[in-house]
LOBA-99612 format. One line per field, with one value per residue: residue number from 1; x, y, z of N, C-alpha, C, CB in turn. Coordinates in steps of 0.1 Angstrom, whole numbers, always signed. Glycine has a CB too. Layout:
! LOBA-99612
i (NUM/...);
nX (X/...);
nY (Y/...);
nZ (Z/...);
caX (X/...);
caY (Y/...);
caZ (Z/...);
cX (X/...);
cY (Y/...);
cZ (Z/...);
cbX (X/...);
cbY (Y/...);
cbZ (Z/...);
! end
This chain:
! LOBA-99612
i (1/2/3/4/5/6/7/8/9/10/11/12/13/14/15/16/17/18/19/20/21/22/23/24/25/26/27/28/29/30/31/32/33/34/35/36/37/38/39/40/41/42/43/44/45/46/47/48/49/50/51/52/53/54/55/56/57/58/59/60/61/62/63/64/65/66/67/68/69/70/71/72/73/74/75/76/77/78/79/80/81/82/83/84/85/86/87/88/89/90/91/92/93/94/95/96/97/98/99/100/101/102/103/104/105/106/107/108/109/110/111/112/113/114/115/116/117/118/119/120/121/122/123/124/125/126/127/128/129/130/131/132/133/134/135/136/137/138/139/140/141/142/143/144/145/146/147/148/149/150/151/152/153/154/155/156/157/158/159/160/161/162/163/164/165/166/167/168/169/170/171/172/173/174/175/176/177/178/179/180/181/182/183/184/185/186/187/188/189/190/191/192/193/194/195/196/197/198/199/200/201/202/203/204/205/206/207/208/209/210/211/212/213/214/215/216/217/218/219/220/221/222/223/224/225/226/227/228/229/230/231/232/233/234/235/236/237/238/239/240/241/242/243/244/245/246/247/248/249/250/251/252/253/254/255/256/257/258/259/260/261/262/263/264/265/266/267/268/269/270/271/272/273/274/275/276/277/278/279/280/281/282/283/284/285/286/287/288/289);
nX (+712/+736/+745/+763/+781/+809/+835/+862/+893/+909/+893/+888/+865/+852/+831/+811/+786/+768/+774/+776/+750/+725/+702/+707/+731/+725/+706/+722/+739/+721/+715/+739/+742/+736/+726/+698/+703/+725/+748/+742/+751/+773/+772/+786/+784/+790/+798/+798/+818/+802/+813/+825/+818/+792/+804/+829/+822/+810/+832/+849/+834/+834/+861/+866/+849/+861/+885/+876/+866/+889/+905/+892/+882/+855/+821/+809/+782/+773/+757/+750/+736/+715/+709/+679/+649/+636/+656/+689/+707/+734/+738/+751/+757/+769/+760/+775/+772/+783/+792/+796/+812/+839/+841/+838/+845/+822/+805/+800/+826/+846/+841/+850/+872/+859/+841/+853/+861/+875/+894/+904/+915/+936/+950/+959/+975/+965/+954/+934/+897/+890/+913/+913/+890/+896/+917/+903/+887/+907/+918/+896/+895/+919/+915/+894/+905/+925/+908/+897/+919/+928/+907/+912/+903/+902/+891/+893/+892/+891/+898/+902/+892/+879/+893/+916/+928/+933/+913/+893/+863/+830/+817/+790/+758/+744/+714/+690/+676/+649/+639/+642/+625/+600/+599/+597/+572/+558/+556/+564/+597/+611/+636/+652/+651/+663/+689/+697/+696/+716/+737/+738/+744/+770/+784/+781/+795/+820/+826/+827/+849/+869/+868/+877/+903/+915/+928/+951/+963/+971/+991/+1023/+1051/+1038/+1032/+1009/+1002/+1019/+1047/+1079/+1100/+1089/+1081/+1107/+1117/+1099/+1107/+1133/+1128/+1114/+1134/+1152/+1137/+1133/+1160/+1165/+1147/+1156/+1182/+1174/+1161/+1183/+1199/+1184/+1184/+1211/+1215/+1199/+1213/+1238/+1233/+1227/+1251/+1272/+1269/+1271/+1291/+1305/+1286/+1296/+1314/+1296/+1281/+1299/+1303/+1277/+1275/+1294/+1283/+1260/+1273/+1285/+1265/+1252/+1258/+1250/+1223/+1216/+1219/+1200/+1176);
nY (+1030/+1032/+1026/+1010/+1002/+983/+979/+961/+978/+976/+976/+1001/+1017/+1006/+988/+1001/+1009/+988/+971/+989/+995/+985/+969/+959/+947/+924/+911/+903/+886/+866/+856/+846/+821/+787/+764/+754/+753/+768/+789/+823/+846/+856/+861/+882/+889/+913/+924/+957/+977/+991/+1011/+1029/+1059/+1069/+1076/+1064/+1037/+1032/+1037/+1016/+994/+999/+997/+969/+961/+971/+957/+930/+932/+938/+916/+893/+901/+908/+920/+941/+945/+967/+972/+990/+987/+1000/+993/+974/+990/+975/+958/+948/+976/+979/+966/+972/+966/+952/+942/+924/+918/+897/+891/+858/+854/+866/+900/+913/+937/+934/+917/+889/+867/+838/+816/+827/+834/+822/+806/+794/+763/+735/+719/+738/+757/+742/+738/+763/+767/+778/+786/+763/+762/+763/+775/+799/+811/+814/+832/+855/+860/+867/+889/+907/+911/+924/+948/+959/+962/+981/+1003/+1008/+1014/+1037/+1054/+1057/+1039/+1015/+989/+956/+931/+896/+871/+845/+813/+803/+780/+781/+804/+795/+799/+789/+784/+780/+785/+808/+796/+795/+806/+798/+822/+819/+804/+822/+843/+829/+825/+852/+858/+844/+817/+784/+771/+742/+736/+757/+753/+728/+734/+752/+735/+716/+733/+740/+715/+711/+732/+723/+699/+709/+723/+701/+687/+706/+706/+681/+682/+700/+691/+679/+700/+715/+700/+692/+709/+718/+747/+763/+788/+806/+829/+830/+826/+812/+789/+779/+773/+753/+733/+728/+718/+695/+680/+678/+662/+639/+630/+624/+604/+585/+580/+568/+546/+532/+528/+510/+489/+483/+476/+452/+436/+435/+421/+396/+388/+393/+381/+383/+403/+433/+460/+486/+484/+476/+498/+517/+506/+509/+536/+542/+530/+546/+571/+565/+565/+589/+612/+605/+603/+629/+642/+629/+639);
nZ (+1003/+989/+955/+928/+898/+890/+867/+850/+848/+826/+803/+796/+794/+773/+775/+787/+777/+777/+799/+820/+826/+846/+840/+813/+818/+834/+819/+798/+811/+817/+792/+784/+795/+788/+799/+820/+847/+853/+869/+872/+885/+912/+946/+970/+1004/+1028/+1061/+1073/+1094/+1122/+1135/+1117/+1098/+1074/+1050/+1051/+1054/+1029/+1012/+1020/+1011/+983/+978/+980/+960/+937/+937/+933/+907/+893/+899/+889/+865/+861/+862/+888/+908/+931/+962/+990/+1022/+1047/+1083/+1091/+1103/+1123/+1131/+1141/+1150/+1143/+1120/+1094/+1060/+1029/+996/+970/+939/+914/+880/+866/+846/+825/+817/+785/+757/+740/+752/+774/+785/+792/+820/+853/+881/+912/+899/+879/+863/+880/+867/+848/+865/+876/+853/+847/+868/+891/+925/+945/+947/+974/+986/+972/+981/+1008/+1006/+997/+1019/+1038/+1025/+1027/+1054/+1058/+1043/+1058/+1084/+1077/+1071/+1096/+1110/+1097/+1104/+1130/+1149/+1174/+1172/+1156/+1130/+1123/+1100/+1105/+1119/+1152/+1160/+1145/+1156/+1181/+1200/+1226/+1221/+1212/+1180/+1171/+1162/+1128/+1118/+1094/+1071/+1064/+1085/+1106/+1099/+1100/+1128/+1136/+1128/+1146/+1143/+1149/+1143/+1134/+1124/+1132/+1160/+1162/+1154/+1174/+1196/+1189/+1190/+1218/+1229/+1218/+1231/+1258/+1256/+1251/+1275/+1293/+1283/+1288/+1316/+1322/+1312/+1329/+1354/+1343/+1330/+1352/+1364/+1379/+1364/+1342/+1323/+1320/+1309/+1322/+1328/+1310/+1328/+1350/+1336/+1330/+1356/+1363/+1345/+1353/+1379/+1373/+1360/+1381/+1399/+1384/+1381/+1408/+1413/+1396/+1407/+1431/+1422/+1409/+1431/+1446/+1428/+1428/+1454/+1455/+1437/+1450/+1473/+1462/+1448/+1466/+1491/+1525/+1524/+1539/+1551/+1547/+1525/+1505/+1503/+1492/+1467/+1456/+1454/+1435/+1413/+1409/+1403/+1379/+1360/+1362/+1347/+1320/+1324/+1330/+1305/+1290/+1300);
caX (+722/+746/+745/+772/+786/+823/+840/+876/+899/+916/+884/+889/+852/+846/+818/+802/+773/+759/+777/+774/+736/+721/+692/+714/+741/+720/+700/+733/+744/+711/+716/+752/+742/+728/+719/+688/+707/+737/+749/+742/+758/+778/+770/+794/+778/+800/+794/+806/+819/+793/+821/+828/+807/+786/+813/+839/+816/+808/+845/+853/+827/+838/+874/+864/+843/+872/+895/+870/+865/+902/+911/+885/+878/+841/+814/+805/+770/+774/+746/+752/+723/+714/+702/+665/+644/+633/+667/+701/+712/+748/+739/+754/+763/+769/+759/+783/+767/+793/+790/+804/+820/+847/+835/+845/+838/+810/+797/+807/+835/+846/+839/+862/+872/+854/+832/+861/+862/+887/+904/+909/+923/+948/+958/+965/+983/+958/+950/+921/+886/+890/+923/+909/+880/+903/+924/+893/+883/+919/+919/+885/+899/+929/+909/+886/+914/+931/+899/+895/+931/+928/+897/+917/+894/+909/+885/+899/+885/+900/+891/+904/+882/+884/+903/+929/+934/+935/+903/+885/+850/+821/+811/+776/+752/+738/+700/+685/+667/+635/+635/+641/+612/+589/+598/+593/+558/+552/+555/+575/+606/+618/+650/+659/+652/+673/+702/+701/+699/+729/+747/+739/+751/+784/+789/+782/+806/+833/+828/+831/+863/+878/+869/+885/+917/+920/+938/+963/+970/+977/+1001/+1037/+1059/+1031/+1033/+995/+1002/+1027/+1058/+1090/+1108/+1082/+1082/+1120/+1118/+1092/+1115/+1145/+1123/+1111/+1147/+1158/+1129/+1136/+1173/+1165/+1140/+1165/+1192/+1168/+1159/+1196/+1204/+1177/+1189/+1224/+1214/+1195/+1224/+1249/+1229/+1228/+1264/+1282/+1263/+1281/+1300/+1302/+1277/+1303/+1319/+1285/+1277/+1308/+1300/+1265/+1278/+1302/+1273/+1252/+1281/+1288/+1253/+1246/+1260/+1242/+1209/+1214/+1218/+1187/+1165);
caY (+1039/+1034/+1016/+1014/+991/+984/+972/+960/+990/+974/+978/+1015/+1022/+1000/+980/+1009/+1011/+977/+966/+999/+997/+973/+960/+953/+938/+911/+904/+897/+875/+855/+850/+839/+807/+778/+754/+760/+753/+775/+801/+835/+856/+852/+872/+883/+897/+916/+933/+969/+981/+1002/+1022/+1038/+1067/+1064/+1077/+1054/+1024/+1031/+1036/+1002/+985/+1002/+992/+955/+959/+974/+946/+919/+935/+937/+903/+883/+907/+906/+932/+940/+954/+970/+978/+992/+988/+1004/+983/+975/+997/+966/+949/+952/+989/+978/+957/+979/+956/+954/+930/+926/+908/+897/+881/+846/+854/+878/+911/+917/+949/+932/+908/+881/+856/+825/+816/+834/+834/+810/+799/+787/+749/+731/+715/+750/+763/+735/+740/+776/+766/+787/+779/+756/+770/+766/+784/+812/+816/+818/+844/+866/+864/+874/+903/+916/+914/+934/+961/+964/+967/+993/+1013/+1011/+1021/+1051/+1061/+1058/+1031/+1003/+976/+949/+919/+885/+862/+831/+806/+802/+770/+786/+814/+789/+803/+777/+788/+774/+796/+809/+789/+803/+802/+802/+834/+815/+800/+834/+850/+821/+828/+865/+858/+837/+803/+775/+765/+730/+737/+766/+747/+718/+741/+758/+724/+711/+743/+738/+702/+713/+740/+715/+690/+717/+725/+689/+684/+715/+702/+669/+686/+710/+685/+677/+713/+720/+691/+698/+709/+724/+762/+768/+802/+815/+835/+821/+823/+802/+777/+774/+767/+740/+723/+724/+710/+682/+674/+674/+651/+627/+625/+619/+592/+576/+576/+559/+533/+525/+524/+498/+478/+479/+468/+439/+428/+433/+410/+383/+385/+394/+377/+384/+415/+443/+471/+498/+481/+476/+512/+524/+501/+515/+550/+541/+527/+558/+582/+561/+567/+602/+621/+601/+606/+643/+645/+624/+647);
caZ (+1008/+978/+945/+918/+890/+887/+856/+850/+842/+813/+792/+792/+791/+760/+778/+796/+770/+781/+812/+830/+828/+854/+833/+802/+823/+839/+808/+790/+819/+816/+778/+782/+800/+780/+808/+829/+861/+853/+878/+864/+893/+925/+956/+982/+1014/+1038/+1071/+1074/+1108/+1125/+1141/+1107/+1094/+1062/+1039/+1053/+1051/+1014/+1007/+1022/+1001/+970/+977/+977/+946/+927/+937/+927/+893/+887/+901/+881/+852/+861/+866/+902/+911/+945/+969/+1004/+1029/+1061/+1091/+1091/+1114/+1134/+1133/+1148/+1145/+1139/+1108/+1081/+1052/+1015/+987/+958/+929/+903/+869/+867/+834/+823/+809/+772/+752/+733/+759/+785/+780/+799/+835/+859/+896/+919/+890/+869/+866/+887/+857/+842/+875/+877/+840/+848/+880/+901/+937/+945/+951/+989/+989/+967/+990/+1020/+1002/+997/+1033/+1043/+1019/+1032/+1068/+1057/+1039/+1069/+1094/+1072/+1072/+1110/+1115/+1092/+1112/+1144/+1158/+1179/+1169/+1145/+1126/+1120/+1092/+1109/+1128/+1166/+1161/+1139/+1165/+1194/+1210/+1231/+1222/+1201/+1172/+1172/+1150/+1118/+1116/+1080/+1071/+1064/+1099/+1114/+1095/+1106/+1143/+1138/+1126/+1157/+1138/+1154/+1133/+1139/+1119/+1141/+1173/+1162/+1153/+1187/+1205/+1186/+1196/+1232/+1231/+1215/+1242/+1270/+1254/+1252/+1289/+1299/+1279/+1295/+1330/+1323/+1309/+1339/+1363/+1336/+1328/+1365/+1369/+1381/+1352/+1331/+1325/+1322/+1305/+1330/+1320/+1306/+1340/+1357/+1329/+1331/+1369/+1363/+1338/+1362/+1390/+1367/+1358/+1394/+1405/+1376/+1385/+1421/+1412/+1389/+1416/+1441/+1415/+1407/+1444/+1450/+1420/+1432/+1467/+1453/+1431/+1460/+1482/+1456/+1444/+1476/+1503/+1536/+1523/+1549/+1547/+1542/+1512/+1496/+1501/+1483/+1454/+1451/+1451/+1423/+1402/+1407/+1397/+1366/+1351/+1365/+1336/+1309/+1327/+1329/+1291/+1285/+1304);
cX (+732/+745/+755/+777/+801/+827/+855/+882/+905/+907/+884/+876/+845/+833/+808/+787/+763/+762/+776/+760/+731/+712/+699/+724/+736/+712/+710/+738/+734/+713/+729/+752/+732/+720/+709/+693/+721/+737/+751/+751/+763/+777/+780/+787/+788/+794/+803/+806/+810/+800/+825/+816/+803/+796/+824/+834/+815/+822/+851/+847/+831/+852/+874/+859/+853/+881/+889/+869/+878/+908/+905/+880/+863/+834/+809/+794/+769/+761/+749/+739/+725/+708/+687/+660/+641/+644/+678/+706/+726/+749/+740/+761/+762/+767/+767/+779/+776/+788/+800/+814/+828/+840/+844/+838/+825/+801/+805/+815/+834/+844/+852/+861/+868/+845/+840/+862/+875/+898/+911/+919/+936/+957/+965/+974/+978/+955/+936/+910/+886/+901/+920/+899/+886/+911/+915/+889/+895/+920/+908/+889/+910/+924/+901/+894/+921/+921/+897/+907/+932/+918/+900/+908/+902/+904/+892/+891/+895/+893/+892/+894/+888/+894/+916/+936/+936/+925/+894/+870/+842/+815/+796/+769/+745/+724/+695/+675/+653/+630/+633/+628/+600/+588/+593/+578/+550/+550/+567/+584/+614/+632/+658/+661/+662/+687/+707/+704/+712/+740/+749/+746/+766/+791/+791/+794/+820/+836/+833/+845/+873/+879/+877/+900/+923/+930/+951/+971/+976/+987/+1014/+1044/+1052/+1030/+1019/+995/+1010/+1039/+1069/+1098/+1102/+1083/+1096/+1122/+1111/+1100/+1127/+1140/+1120/+1124/+1153/+1150/+1132/+1150/+1173/+1158/+1149/+1176/+1186/+1166/+1172/+1201/+1197/+1182/+1203/+1224/+1209/+1206/+1235/+1245/+1230/+1242/+1274/+1275/+1274/+1290/+1295/+1294/+1284/+1309/+1308/+1280/+1286/+1306/+1288/+1267/+1285/+1293/+1265/+1260/+1284/+1277/+1247/+1247/+1251/+1227/+1206/+1212/+1204/+1175/+1166);
cY (+1042/+1023/+1020/+1001/+994/+975/+971/+973/+988/+976/+992/+1021/+1016/+992/+988/+1010/+1000/+972/+976/+1002/+984/+964/+953/+943/+924/+904/+897/+885/+863/+848/+843/+825/+799/+768/+761/+761/+760/+786/+813/+846/+850/+864/+871/+893/+900/+925/+945/+974/+992/+1013/+1033/+1047/+1062/+1065/+1067/+1040/+1022/+1030/+1023/+993/+987/+997/+977/+953/+961/+962/+933/+920/+933/+923/+892/+888/+906/+920/+930/+950/+955/+976/+978/+994/+992/+993/+985/+982/+988/+956/+955/+966/+989/+971/+965/+968/+960/+941/+933/+914/+908/+888/+869/+845/+867/+888/+914/+930/+946/+922/+901/+870/+844/+827/+821/+832/+821/+801/+792/+772/+745/+726/+727/+757/+756/+737/+753/+778/+777/+779/+772/+766/+773/+776/+798/+819/+821/+831/+856/+870/+871/+888/+912/+920/+925/+948/+967/+969/+980/+1005/+1017/+1018/+1035/+1060/+1063/+1051/+1018/+990/+970/+936/+909/+875/+848/+826/+806/+792/+774/+796/+808/+794/+792/+782/+783/+786/+796/+802/+799/+798/+806/+813/+830/+811/+812/+842/+842/+825/+843/+867/+850/+822/+796/+770/+754/+730/+745/+760/+736/+723/+746/+746/+718/+720/+741/+726/+704/+721/+732/+705/+697/+719/+713/+685/+693/+711/+690/+672/+694/+703/+683/+690/+719/+711/+697/+698/+716/+739/+768/+783/+811/+820/+826/+817/+812/+789/+771/+767/+754/+729/+719/+715/+696/+674/+669/+662/+638/+622/+618/+605/+581/+571/+566/+545/+525/+521/+511/+486/+473/+471/+454/+430/+425/+422/+396/+379/+385/+392/+377/+395/+425/+454/+483/+496/+481/+490/+519/+519/+507/+529/+551/+539/+539/+569/+578/+565/+581/+611/+618/+604/+621/+648/+640/+633/+661);
cZ (+997/+968/+934/+911/+887/+876/+856/+842/+829/+801/+788/+788/+779/+763/+786/+790/+775/+795/+823/+833/+834/+846/+821/+807/+827/+829/+800/+798/+818/+802/+776/+786/+791/+788/+817/+843/+862/+864/+870/+872/+906/+934/+967/+992/+1025/+1048/+1072/+1089/+1111/+1131/+1130/+1103/+1080/+1050/+1040/+1050/+1036/+1008/+1008/+1012/+987/+968/+973/+963/+935/+926/+931/+912/+886/+888/+892/+868/+850/+864/+880/+904/+926/+950/+984/+1011/+1043/+1070/+1090/+1104/+1126/+1137/+1142/+1142/+1140/+1125/+1095/+1073/+1037/+1007/+974/+949/+917/+892/+871/+856/+832/+814/+797/+767/+746/+740/+770/+779/+788/+814/+842/+875/+902/+910/+879/+873/+872/+878/+851/+852/+876/+864/+841/+860/+890/+914/+936/+949/+966/+992/+984/+976/+1003/+1018/+1002/+1011/+1040/+1038/+1025/+1046/+1067/+1053/+1051/+1080/+1090/+1074/+1087/+1115/+1110/+1100/+1127/+1154/+1162/+1175/+1156/+1142/+1123/+1112/+1096/+1119/+1142/+1167/+1156/+1149/+1179/+1205/+1213/+1232/+1210/+1193/+1172/+1160/+1141/+1115/+1102/+1081/+1071/+1077/+1108/+1111/+1100/+1121/+1145/+1136/+1137/+1154/+1143/+1142/+1139/+1135/+1129/+1155/+1173/+1161/+1166/+1197/+1202/+1191/+1211/+1236/+1229/+1226/+1254/+1268/+1256/+1267/+1296/+1295/+1286/+1310/+1331/+1321/+1320/+1348/+1356/+1334/+1340/+1371/+1370/+1368/+1341/+1333/+1328/+1319/+1313/+1322/+1318/+1318/+1348/+1350/+1330/+1345/+1369/+1356/+1346/+1373/+1385/+1365/+1371/+1400/+1397/+1380/+1399/+1421/+1406/+1399/+1426/+1434/+1413/+1420/+1448/+1442/+1425/+1445/+1465/+1447/+1441/+1469/+1476/+1453/+1456/+1490/+1514/+1535/+1534/+1543/+1541/+1528/+1502/+1493/+1491/+1469/+1448/+1447/+1438/+1411/+1399/+1399/+1383/+1356/+1353/+1354/+1324/+1312/+1326/+1314/+1286/+1289/+1298);
cbX (+729/+760/+731/+785/+778/+831/+835/+881/+909/+922/+870/+899/+853/+856/+822/+807/+774/+760/+791/+780/+728/+715/+681/+720/+748/+712/+692/+744/+745/+697/+714/+763/+737/+737/+729/+675/+709/+741/+761/+728/+749/+793/+755/+809/+765/+813/+794/+799/+834/+782/+834/+833/+811/+774/+820/+845/+802/+801/+854/+851/+811/+838/+883/+856/+831/+879/+899/+856/+859/+912/+908/+873/+885/+836/+802/+817/+757/+786/+732/+763/+716/+706/+706/+658/+632/+620/+672/+713/+710/+756/+726/+763/+755/+782/+743/+799/+752/+807/+793/+796/+812/+861/+832/+845/+847/+812/+791/+796/+849/+860/+835/+863/+863/+847/+822/+875/+859/+884/+898/+898/+916/+945/+948/+955/+998/+946/+950/+921/+873/+893/+936/+903/+869/+913/+931/+881/+880/+931/+918/+872/+904/+940/+899/+877/+924/+935/+885/+893/+944/+925/+883/+919/+881/+910/+870/+914/+875/+906/+896/+918/+879/+872/+898/+927/+924/+948/+895/+890/+849/+810/+816/+772/+741/+746/+690/+679/+671/+634/+645/+653/+611/+592/+611/+600/+554/+539/+553/+570/+616/+611/+650/+652/+638/+671/+702/+689/+688/+730/+743/+725/+745/+786/+780/+769/+805/+832/+815/+821/+865/+872/+854/+881/+918/+908/+933/+960/+960/+966/+1001/+1045/+1063/+1017/+1039/+990/+988/+1032/+1063/+1099/+1110/+1067/+1079/+1130/+1112/+1079/+1121/+1151/+1110/+1104/+1157/+1157/+1114/+1136/+1183/+1157/+1127/+1172/+1197/+1154/+1153/+1205/+1201/+1162/+1189/+1233/+1204/+1183/+1230/+1251/+1214/+1220/+1269/+1288/+1256/+1288/+1299/+1315/+1268/+1315/+1326/+1274/+1277/+1322/+1299/+1254/+1286/+1313/+1264/+1247/+1294/+1290/+1243/+1253/+1275/+1243/+1206/+1226/+1229/+1185/+1164);
cbY (+1032/+1037/+1013/+1021/+989/+981/+977/+947/+996/+959/+974/+1017/+1037/+990/+967/+1023/+1010/+965/+960/+1012/+1001/+977/+968/+963/+944/+913/+914/+907/+879/+860/+861/+847/+807/+770/+746/+752/+739/+781/+798/+841/+868/+846/+872/+888/+891/+923/+926/+980/+984/+997/+1017/+1030/+1082/+1072/+1091/+1054/+1022/+1044/+1047/+998/+987/+1018/+994/+948/+969/+987/+942/+916/+949/+947/+898/+878/+900/+896/+935/+943/+948/+978/+971/+1003/+974/+1017/+985/+961/+1005/+959/+945/+941/+1000/+971/+949/+991/+942/+961/+928/+926/+910/+893/+888/+833/+851/+874/+923/+905/+954/+927/+897/+876/+861/+818/+802/+848/+845/+814/+808/+793/+741/+719/+707/+759/+763/+720/+740/+787/+769/+793/+789/+744/+763/+752/+779/+810/+806/+807/+843/+862/+851/+865/+902/+908/+902/+930/+959/+952/+956/+992/+1009/+998/+1013/+1051/+1054/+1073/+1027/+1004/+977/+945/+922/+879/+864/+830/+792/+799/+757/+793/+825/+792/+815/+771/+804/+765/+795/+824/+780/+804/+808/+790/+843/+803/+790/+843/+851/+806/+825/+874/+852/+843/+802/+764/+776/+717/+742/+780/+741/+709/+752/+766/+714/+710/+757/+738/+691/+720/+752/+708/+683/+730/+730/+678/+686/+730/+699/+659/+693/+715/+672/+670/+723/+723/+678/+691/+696/+718/+768/+765/+806/+808/+848/+827/+835/+805/+779/+785/+777/+742/+729/+737/+717/+684/+683/+686/+654/+630/+637/+628/+593/+582/+588/+565/+535/+535/+535/+500/+482/+492/+475/+439/+436/+446/+412/+384/+394/+408/+363/+371/+421/+448/+476/+501/+468/+467/+520/+521/+485/+514/+557/+531/+515/+564/+583/+546/+557/+608/+621/+586/+601/+651/+638/+610/+649);
cbZ (+1020/+983/+939/+924/+877/+900/+842/+843/+852/+813/+797/+782/+789/+754/+786/+797/+755/+771/+813/+825/+815/+867/+827/+793/+835/+852/+799/+788/+834/+817/+768/+789/+814/+770/+816/+828/+866/+839/+888/+862/+896/+924/+961/+979/+1019/+1032/+1085/+1065/+1111/+1135/+1147/+1094/+1093/+1058/+1039/+1067/+1057/+1009/+1013/+1037/+1002/+967/+989/+988/+945/+930/+951/+933/+891/+894/+915/+889/+840/+871/+856/+912/+905/+949/+966/+1007/+1028/+1063/+1106/+1090/+1111/+1131/+1120/+1148/+1156/+1149/+1108/+1083/+1055/+1011/+984/+961/+925/+908/+855/+869/+821/+817/+817/+762/+741/+719/+750/+795/+780/+797/+840/+856/+901/+932/+884/+868/+853/+896/+846/+837/+888/+879/+828/+848/+877/+895/+949/+955/+947/+996/+982/+953/+994/+1025/+988/+989/+1041/+1041/+1004/+1032/+1075/+1046/+1027/+1075/+1098/+1058/+1066/+1118/+1109/+1077/+1111/+1148/+1150/+1194/+1166/+1148/+1114/+1133/+1077/+1116/+1123/+1175/+1153/+1126/+1166/+1199/+1203/+1244/+1222/+1207/+1157/+1172/+1156/+1105/+1127/+1073/+1060/+1054/+1105/+1112/+1080/+1104/+1149/+1127/+1112/+1161/+1123/+1162/+1128/+1133/+1105/+1143/+1177/+1149/+1142/+1192/+1204/+1171/+1192/+1239/+1223/+1202/+1244/+1272/+1241/+1244/+1296/+1295/+1264/+1294/+1335/+1312/+1296/+1347/+1369/+1323/+1322/+1374/+1360/+1391/+1348/+1329/+1314/+1336/+1306/+1342/+1328/+1296/+1348/+1360/+1314/+1330/+1379/+1356/+1324/+1367/+1396/+1354/+1351/+1404/+1404/+1361/+1385/+1431/+1404/+1377/+1424/+1446/+1401/+1400/+1454/+1448/+1405/+1434/+1476/+1443/+1419/+1467/+1487/+1443/+1433/+1476/+1502/+1536/+1509/+1555/+1559/+1552/+1512/+1501/+1514/+1487/+1454/+1462/+1462/+1423/+1406/+1420/+1405/+1365/+1354/+1378/+1331/+1307/+1342/+1335/+1283/+1291/+1320);
! end
């Protein structure tokens, strides 16, 4: 659908002769690594909103590519793909393959971005790898929502997890592509079956926890998502019930003490004494609640 290479703007075209050509770029990336297990490239795969038209989808993918090139000073090889004919028709997506090293006029330099060693990141006072990855996810969500807003589309995306958003739902499991292809060929995948079974167990456990928490959430004094006025009334009712219970408790204690200390005292006098005891502590109790 679309393919393009992005380079950092500070080079001013000085690396276009080699980095702007896909074959030379990746051959140079291969030669820059000395270890056989080195990471030559890093891939970012993003979903493009199917609500956008082709031009808008490409523009969104290009915006992220430019930002990655500028942020990490790397080369970004962008490829935007259409959905497969036999797949989900909404699956518009893009692959962004970046070099793991900074692009220089004559070749590749030091490791950059998420591929920079942790010690070097701390030395430069940069965020951790985890924080950097979270920042990228947040930035992609911002770019996507800006594109949707400009297209006058109400849909929005959120980079946060269900737990961070307070959504009581189990995230869908991710089945490895190899397992999916096996099942598409009619071959049983033990890995896929195990992942789905684990998912069903997590969903069932979440339902059971919700059922156990339901009586507590409906107890007197709990708002359960109602408006502020109802919550305020619940608080006042709780305070009133607590004061009444406290008064009853103090009254019983006073009665017990009165019987022990003033055996034979008249009922009326004992009643006045109990009332005095209750009034003495009533103000303190109100502050405590």
